N, C-alpha and C positions, 0 to 999 in steps of 0.2 A: 020902590025897592031897589032904584038907582043907588038912591043914598044908603040906602044898609049895606051894600054890597062895596059901595065906596069905602064906607066908614070902617069895616071889614079889611080892606086892603090897606087902607092906612095905619090900623092897627097891626099888621101884622111889618109891614114896613118899618113901624115905629118899635117896637117889640122883638121883631126877628121869630122866625122858623124854623129853628133847628139848623139844617143844612150847614153842619160842620167848617169853618173856614170857605163859605160859601158869599163871603161878603156882606153877608146880612148884617152887619157891623163893620164900623170904621178904626175900633182897636183893637190892635192884636190880643192875641190871649196872652197873657204870660207863658213866658220861656220853660221848657220841665228843666228838673234839677237832675244832675246824673249823680247817684254816689256810689263809689268812692271817686277820687277827682282821676282825674286821668296819673296816669303813671305805670310802675312796674309795681307787679305785685306776683305772687307763689298761685300756683292753680290747687283748688278752686277760687274761685273770686263770685262772691255775690254782689249783682248788682243791682240797685234799686232805685226808683225813677219816681221823681212825685212833682205835683203840681199845684198850685194857691186856688183851682177851680172845683167848685161843685158840678158835677155832672162832665165833667169836660173825661177826653179821650183823649188817650195818650198812643201815639203810634211810633213804632221801632223798629230800628233795621240792627243787624249786627254782622254785616256782611260791607259795610262801607260805602252802600248806596241810601242816595237821601231819601229817608222818608218821605209816605203821603199819603192820603188820606184814603187809599189804597192797600198801606202797609199794615203789617202784623199788630193786633191791638196790646198793648203791656198790658199784661194780667194780675203782675206780682213782681217780688223779687225773682230771678233766674242764675241758674252761675254759669261762670266763664269757665269750662275744663281744659281743654285743649292747648299747649303750649303755643305764645307766637304772638304773633301782633294782632289786637282785635281793637275796630271799632264800633263803637254804638254810638249812635245818633239817633235822634227822637224831636217831635212835637207833639204841637197839642192842639186838636179842635173844640170849640165847644160853639152852641147854641151862642148867638148875637155879639160873636168875636168872628175876626179872621183870624186864620193860621199862625198859630206864633212861630219866631224866629227858631230857627231847628238849634239842639244841642247839643253837642260834641264830646266823648269823651274816649282817649287814647290809651287804649291798656298794650302791657306788654308783660304777657304770661310765661313764668317761670316753672 
């Protein structure tokens, strides 16, 4: 019985068991891409965030704070509608990887 438990533990350590960003892997997830790139735009501006991993979760903030694994989950393109400066930040969490580097886009909206 002990050998079965040991085998399961080794399997979970080798494969990973979810826990986005929990360190179950040693390779960071690829950073997300924010489109369009930083710049000055007319409102409304539609922002799209993509990642290259299957089953990854993108966490996003639009208030200038750094995203964490507790931040809102990106669910699809969204519109920025208020004039001013907006900073969009995103990171990726995926099972078997550590959390990605943060991607930042700075928008001046007119």
